[in-house]
N, C-alpha and C positions, 0 to 999 in steps of 0.2 A: 504494499500500500504506499510507503514513504517513498520507495525508489521512484515512483512517478510525479513526486513534489519536485516543484523547484526550488531553489536556495531561497528565494522570496517568502515562498508558501512556507517552508521551514522554519523560517525566522519568526512570521507570524503564528505559526504553530507554538513555537518555544515562548514566544509572549503571553499568547493565551494560556498555555500551563503556567507560566509564572502569575498571571492573575489569578488562577485556582489556587496557587499558593500562598499568593499575598492575601486571598480572601479568608484562607483557614488560619492562617497566621494572625492577622487582624483580629478575627473574631476570638481566638485563645487569649492575645494579649490584653483586648479591651473588654474581657467579659467582665470584669469587676466593677467597670465604671459605665456600662451602658447605660444604666437607669439614671444616673446623676449626671453624666456629661454627654448630650447630644451629638456633639460635634464627632464623637468616639465613632459613631455609626458609618461616617463618612467614607473612610477605606473600605470598610465591608461592602457597602452599597456599591461604589464605585467599582471595585474590583469584581462584583458581581455583573455589573454591565459589561466591563472590559471582557469577561468570561463568555457572556452571550454574544456580543458584536463579535469578537473574535473568532468563536466557533463557526458563525454563520460566516465570516469571510474566508475561513479555511476551507469549510465543507462547500460554498457554492464557488469561491474565486472569481467573482464578477467585478467589474469595475466599480460598481456603485457600492459594494460592501466593503471593498478595499479603500475607497474614499472615505466612507463614513469611519471605518477604523483608524484611518489616517487623522481624521479631525479627532477623534476620541484620544488618541495619543498626544496630540498636541495640548489637549485639556488636561492629560495626565500629568504633564509638566507643571501645570499651575496647581492640581492638586497636591503635588510634592511639596511646592512652596508652601502652601496654605499648612500642610502636614508639620513642616519645620515651625512655621510661625505657632501652630499650637502646642508643639511639644517644648518651644522656648518660653513661651509666654505665661499666661495666667497667673499673674502676681496677685494675692488676694490681701485685703485690709488685714491688719493685725488684730486678732480678736481672742477671747478666751477660748482654748479648744482642748477637748478632752484627750485623753491618751489614746484612743482608738482613732479620732481625728488626726492627730499628731502622727501616728504610724502610718495612715492613709496618705497624708500630705510628703511623709518621707519617699513613700513607694512613688508618688507623682512626681517627686524631684529625680527619680531615676529613670525618666523617660529617656529612651535612646533619640539622640538629636538627628541622627543619620538614618534611621530607620524609615522615615517618608519618602527619603530619595530614592527608595526602591522603585517607586513609580516612576521616577524620571529614567532610571535605569531601564526599565522595561520599556518606556516610551523609545528610548533610543534604540533598541535593538529592534522593535515594531516599526520604527519610521524608517530604518534601512530596508525591511522587508516591503514596506508598502511606498517606499521611494520611487517617483518617475525616472530618474536617473538610472536605476536598475531597473529596466523594463520586465514588468510582470508578465509572464504569458496568460493571458486573460482568456477564458472561454467565451 
């Protein structure tokens, strides 16, 4: 099956699999903060859309879906930037806090700053696969 795929299509397939792994990883890492911090849902939902669009693009491999994925990958770069912002920011006012809140706050400070950039990395690989410079053999 894969031997019939062009390099472009394989790169898009690799990107799509990457979105699957990002969706799983984001769900595991953000599980404890889903209820209290709504932006924590963004990487999971965005990865699900990437998985859907990427799967359709790889299976059909038509110009329309390749360009939709191309636009989605450009948006992915902005999502990566927003993720870095959310991981850096969120300074709250000083107030009386309990030991449980202090422990949760300590865990929040341990947010990996480069984790959201995985969206940008996937976008780079996917954009190579959907680039017009490397003409895709479209059906």
